[in-house]
C-alpha atoms as one frame of an Amber mdcrd trajectory, in Angstrom:
protein
   0.012  -0.019   0.001   1.132   3.702  -0.468   0.896   6.229   1.868   0.943
  10.083   1.268   2.161  12.538   3.714   1.431  16.242   2.600   3.120  19.565
   4.231   4.047  22.790   3.356   0.951  24.554   3.846   0.090  27.411   5.659
  -1.285  30.919   5.776   0.141  33.281   2.677  -1.001  37.213   1.761  -2.190
  37.305  -1.563   0.481  37.434  -4.370   2.587  35.304  -2.136   3.814  31.727
  -2.660   4.103  28.007  -1.226   5.869  24.830  -2.046   3.774  22.107  -0.988
   5.010  18.476  -0.753   3.921  15.338  -0.763   5.549  12.244   0.152   5.135
   9.112  -0.973   5.657   5.704   1.799   5.622   3.087  -1.473   6.059   2.379
  -5.134   3.921   5.294  -6.708   4.052   4.307 -10.593   1.522   6.072 -12.124
   0.042   9.537 -12.104   0.795  11.691  -9.090  -1.468  14.714  -8.303  -3.008
  17.772  -5.942  -6.599  18.545  -5.642  -8.210  20.777  -3.237 -11.063  21.728
  -1.711 -12.349  25.110  -0.465 -15.010  26.288   1.890 -18.306  25.321   0.318
 -16.729  23.429  -2.759 -16.494  19.997  -3.905 -12.925  18.640  -4.100 -11.068
  19.952  -7.355  -8.490  19.014  -9.831  -5.463  20.861  -9.793  -2.751  19.471
 -11.128  -1.157  16.039 -11.888   2.461  14.721 -13.373   2.827  11.133 -14.635
   5.466   9.465 -12.319   8.027   8.574 -14.727   7.464  10.322 -17.969   6.795
  13.630 -16.383   3.937  14.745 -18.204   2.175  17.860 -16.387  -1.919  18.220
 -16.624  -2.668  21.756 -14.480  -6.741  22.964 -13.856  -7.369  26.313 -15.901
  -7.644  28.128 -12.613  -4.284  27.562 -11.704  -1.808  27.504 -14.707   1.070
  29.803 -15.343   0.929  30.276 -11.468   1.031  26.912 -10.136   3.533  24.236
 -11.443   4.095  20.647  -9.846   7.362  18.363  -9.780   8.541  15.378  -8.901
  11.483  13.760  -7.214  11.926  10.365  -8.031  14.637   9.711  -6.036  12.746
  10.666  -2.702   9.493   9.785  -3.914   8.009  12.943  -3.520   5.689  15.577
  -5.553   5.444  18.976  -5.254   3.695  21.917  -5.935   4.832  25.395  -6.033
   2.495  27.637  -5.582   3.126  31.345  -6.609   0.515  34.579  -7.396  -1.680
  33.422  -4.929  -5.183  34.560  -4.598  -8.039  34.155  -1.562  -9.616  31.478
  -4.259  -6.777  29.383  -3.762  -7.724  28.991  -0.021  -8.227  25.086   0.347
  -7.546  22.250   1.769  -4.552  20.374  -0.476  -4.951  16.747  -1.252  -2.350
  14.705  -2.440  -3.022  11.534  -4.904  -1.451   8.376  -6.508  -3.729   6.847
  -8.974  -1.308   3.575  -9.365  -1.630   1.850 -12.871  -1.038  -2.012 -12.498
  -3.820  -2.085  -8.905  -5.225   0.772 -10.849  -5.746   1.804  -6.990  -6.360
   5.571  -5.698  -4.556   6.367  -2.552  -5.445  10.191  -0.881  -3.117  11.774
   1.403  -4.806  14.094   4.880  -4.150  17.260   3.444  -2.672  20.425   3.999
  -4.483  23.748   4.345  -3.486  26.871   2.754  -5.578  30.021   3.485  -4.239
  33.445   1.476  -5.678  36.594   2.911  -6.713  39.167   1.163
């Protein structure tokens, strides 16, 4: 099984930056990504990256501001978040969609709050 642990959240001012990390305890051969759930909203897609190929995808709302990356040696993915807006306030969850087992794993989330 895969265990995902997010870190790096916090309270930042609008226009600031944060770097989220997601460390995996097991092999994550599949699609790794970030999702978020804001107050009163459904969980939504933010960004994904394939573990081996490095192919990335982004939600339109974060494209050009957020960058997802990976470090296979550390079994960790990151989300660099620049030019943060209040609407980015959410609980951010790490996700691993494994290809071989066709199984999804979720972390417990890390809170990001962006003040006006």
